[in-house]
KEVEX-856692 format. One line per field, with one value per residue (C-alpha): residue in one letter; residue number from 1; x, y, z; chain. Coordinates in pm, 1 decimal. Last residue first. Example, Ala and Ser with C-alpha at 12.3 -4.5 7.8 and 13.67 -1.06 7.14 Angstrom:
// residues 2
residuo = S	A
num = 2	1
u = 1367.0	1230.0
v = -106.0	-450.0
w = 714.0	780.0
cadena = A	A
END
This chain:
// residues 188
residuo = A	G	S	A	H	G	S	P	P	P	R	D	V	V	L	D	P	H	D	H	R	F	R	E	A	V	H	C	S	W	C	V	P	Q	H	S	G	L	V	E	S	L	S	E	V	D	V	E	S	W	S	R	T	V	G	E	P	S	R	L	A	P	R	H	D	H	W	H	I	E	G	F	P	V	G	C	L	V	C	A	R	D	A	Y	W	R	T	L	L	G	R	A	L	C	G	D	P	S	A	E	I	Q	S	L	C	A	Q	N	C	G	V	R	E	P	W	R	S	C	D	Q	L	R	V	L	D	G	G	L	S	A	K	L	A	G	G	L	A	D	I	E	V	G	V	E	A	Q	N	E	P	C	T	V	V	R	Q	G	R	L	R	L	Y	A	R	G	L	R	L	L	W	V	L	A	G	I	G	L	L	V	G	V	V	Y	Y	V	T	A	P	M
num = 188	187	186	185	184	183	182	181	180	179	178	177	176	175	174	173	172	171	170	169	168	167	166	165	164	163	162	161	160	159	158	157	156	155	154	153	152	151	150	149	148	147	146	145	144	143	142	141	140	139	138	137	136	135	134	133	132	131	130	129	128	127	126	125	124	123	122	121	120	119	118	117	116	115	114	113	112	111	110	109	108	107	106	105	104	103	102	101	100	99	98	97	96	95	94	93	92	91	90	89	88	87	86	85	84	83	82	81	80	79	78	77	76	75	74	73	72	71	70	69	68	67	66	65	64	63	62	61	60	59	58	57	56	55	54	53	52	51	50	49	48	47	46	45	44	43	42	41	40	39	38	37	36	35	34	33	32	31	30	29	28	27	26	25	24	23	22	21	20	19	18	17	16	15	14	13	12	11	10	9	8	7	6	5	4	3	2	1
u = 779.5	601.4	877.1	1013.1	1088.2	1239.0	1585.7	1559.7	1531.2	1886.6	2026.2	2101.5	2315.1	2262.4	2461.8	2758.8	2503.5	2380.1	2225.6	2128.0	1998.7	1837.6	1671.3	1594.2	1414.9	1226.5	1122.3	995.8	747.8	635.5	531.5	746.5	592.4	820.9	1025.8	1069.7	742.4	588.1	931.9	858.0	505.8	610.3	923.9	721.4	662.2	1019.9	1083.7	1295.2	998.8	841.6	1038.0	1313.4	1393.2	1753.1	1721.2	1927.2	1580.0	1462.8	1225.8	929.6	780.9	434.3	344.4	353.7	193.0	-10.8	-69.3	-253.7	-309.5	-603.6	-505.2	-135.5	-129.7	136.0	409.0	707.0	953.0	728.0	467.1	141.5	-46.8	-397.4	-442.4	-93.0	-107.6	-437.5	-319.6	-21.3	-218.6	-436.3	-162.2	-13.6	-365.2	-405.4	-719.1	-834.7	-902.9	-994.0	-1112.5	-1030.1	-689.2	-625.3	-727.7	-485.0	-212.9	-280.8	-54.8	-8.3	364.5	565.1	738.2	903.7	1258.3	1170.4	986.9	942.5	853.0	540.0	452.6	153.2	-65.3	-365.8	-756.0	-1003.4	-1346.6	-1537.5	-1823.6	-1667.2	-1568.8	-1400.2	-1206.0	-1085.9	-1026.0	-825.8	-606.8	-550.7	-490.3	-218.1	-215.2	85.2	250.9	482.0	554.9	487.2	640.5	448.3	685.9	448.3	99.4	301.6	128.1	13.9	116.2	-32.8	83.9	-150.8	-413.0	-724.8	-986.3	-866.3	-870.2	-1222.2	-1366.6	-1208.5	-1326.5	-1688.9	-1683.3	-1551.0	-1827.6	-2093.8	-1920.8	-1935.1	-2310.2	-2373.5	-2208.1	-2383.0	-2722.1	-2612.1	-2526.7	-2805.9	-3042.1	-2846.1	-2869.0	-3242.3	-3284.1	-3146.3	-3395.0	-3330.6
v = 4381.7	4081.6	4150.8	3808.0	3851.1	4193.6	4054.7	3723.6	3392.6	3260.7	3000.7	2682.0	2476.6	2063.7	1820.3	1814.5	1710.7	1410.9	1167.6	1389.9	1670.9	1388.4	1274.1	1595.8	1689.0	1308.8	1379.5	1726.7	1630.1	1324.1	1506.2	1499.3	1407.9	1403.1	1135.8	1030.1	919.5	758.7	579.0	395.3	310.7	157.1	-34.2	-363.1	-254.9	-207.2	121.2	166.6	97.4	381.7	633.4	823.1	1168.0	1264.3	1560.0	1369.7	1323.4	1144.1	1284.3	1071.3	973.3	1042.5	798.0	963.0	641.6	362.5	488.5	797.1	992.0	1242.4	1562.5	1621.8	1979.5	2168.9	2344.1	2285.2	2136.4	1977.3	1852.2	1919.7	1690.1	1626.0	1337.5	1178.4	960.1	813.1	729.9	579.7	363.1	268.4	169.6	-37.0	-225.0	-269.2	-86.1	-231.7	-602.4	-478.2	-767.9	-1047.9	-890.6	-858.2	-1258.5	-1339.8	-1268.0	-1600.9	-1763.2	-2042.9	-2039.5	-2288.7	-2010.2	-1854.9	-1865.9	-1817.2	-1608.3	-1327.3	-1060.0	-1244.0	-1388.6	-1601.8	-1594.6	-1802.7	-1679.6	-1955.3	-1776.3	-2021.0	-1943.4	-2028.6	-1676.8	-1647.5	-1970.3	-1871.7	-1503.4	-1640.6	-1868.5	-1551.3	-1312.4	-1532.5	-1259.5	-1063.9	-985.1	-686.1	-717.5	-501.4	-675.5	-822.7	-1126.1	-1429.9	-1224.1	-1052.8	-724.4	-634.1	-448.3	-507.1	-564.2	-563.7	-819.1	-929.5	-679.3	-671.3	-1054.8	-1055.3	-836.5	-1029.7	-1361.3	-1218.3	-1044.9	-1392.5	-1572.4	-1345.2	-1352.2	-1753.8	-1765.9	-1520.7	-1729.3	-2042.1	-1893.5	-1760.1	-2108.2	-2274.3	-2037.1	-2104.5	-2452.3	-2456.6	-2206.2	-2469.4	-2716.0	-3050.2
w = -958.1	-700.6	-436.8	-471.4	-851.2	-807.3	-876.9	-1077.5	-827.7	-686.3	-903.9	-765.8	-1028.1	-1013.4	-1234.8	-1000.0	-738.5	-900.6	-630.5	-376.0	-623.5	-822.1	-506.9	-403.0	-763.2	-741.6	-402.5	-455.2	-754.9	-540.6	-241.1	91.2	418.5	724.0	919.6	1254.8	1376.8	1039.5	1019.3	1365.8	1292.4	947.0	1089.8	1017.9	681.8	578.7	401.3	96.1	-154.9	8.3	-135.2	53.0	81.3	248.9	521.3	786.6	991.1	678.5	419.7	312.9	-22.5	-188.9	-505.0	-829.4	-980.0	-861.7	-525.9	-603.6	-319.6	-284.7	-108.2	-56.0	35.9	-143.7	135.3	-114.1	95.8	397.2	147.6	312.3	567.9	661.4	493.2	457.1	787.0	660.8	341.9	499.2	727.0	449.1	242.6	508.7	546.9	945.1	942.4	630.6	751.4	1100.8	1312.0	1047.5	1012.3	1385.9	1406.3	1147.1	1395.7	1510.5	1231.0	1411.5	1329.5	1121.0	915.1	1223.3	1079.2	736.1	812.2	1068.7	803.9	700.3	372.1	222.7	535.2	511.1	506.0	583.3	476.8	211.3	39.3	-324.4	-410.7	-43.7	-108.8	-459.7	-266.2	-1.7	-245.3	-468.2	-145.9	25.4	297.6	331.8	676.2	794.1	1161.8	1490.8	1801.3	2074.7	2076.1	1989.8	1945.8	1631.0	1625.3	1272.1	962.9	656.5	286.4	17.6	-145.1	42.1	-40.3	-446.6	-423.9	-249.3	-539.6	-819.8	-703.3	-649.6	-1003.3	-1140.7	-973.3	-1111.2	-1457.3	-1438.8	-1337.0	-1615.8	-1859.0	-1744.7	-1780.9	-2120.7	-2216.2	-2073.2	-2276.7	-2598.2	-2533.7	-2481.4	-2779.5	-3012.0	-2942.7	-2757.9
cadena = A	A	A	A	A	A	A	A	A	A	A	A	A	A	A	A	A	A	A	A	A	A	A	A	A	A	A	A	A	A	A	A	A	A	A	A	A	A	A	A	A	A	A	A	A	A	A	A	A	A	A	A	A	A	A	A	A	A	A	A	A	A	A	A	A	A	A	A	A	A	A	A	A	A	A	A	A	A	A	A	A	A	A	A	A	A	A	A	A	A	A	A	A	A	A	A	A	A	A	A	A	A	A	A	A	A	A	A	A	A	A	A	A	A	A	A	A	A	A	A	A	A	A	A	A	A	A	A	A	A	A	A	A	A	A	A	A	A	A	A	A	A	A	A	A	A	A	A	A	A	A	A	A	A	A	A	A	A	A	A	A	A	A	A	A	A	A	A	A	A	A	A	A	A	A	A	A	A	A	A	A	A	A	A	A	A	A	A
END
């Protein structure tokens, strides 16, 4: 066979592999992340996570079987029938915890500085929360299954205020509050 045939076959195989990898990547990004669903067994909100890699592999090959990787009711209920997956299939993005939080912050401003949140960058400078006791908390301190309760009782705080308040809380001996210079507030 001539070398051009090998070249054409190699290019076609490369394009096919690239298309498959793109489908795999898109499916993985769509499936990853923690979700909040209602457990069909006890009607309580639970935090679940889909087996994103396994689901992406199946989706990239034309399948659609998705399984849970983790649930906040496990290991006690690890053998359940995973009936909650129907909620995820019905609304894949609707129960995604990140989506719920993004919608919650959308029309709000920081309770401490008053700056509106705008677009949330979840990969850095994540917004935080202020508890009813006045302590700021990052989202890593919140269990997914208590998300609705927390959103109902806490207030939104921007990343900058969270860092400052956390430092103030953790190191009160290093913080000195000074009043603004005289005439500053009046604009003189």
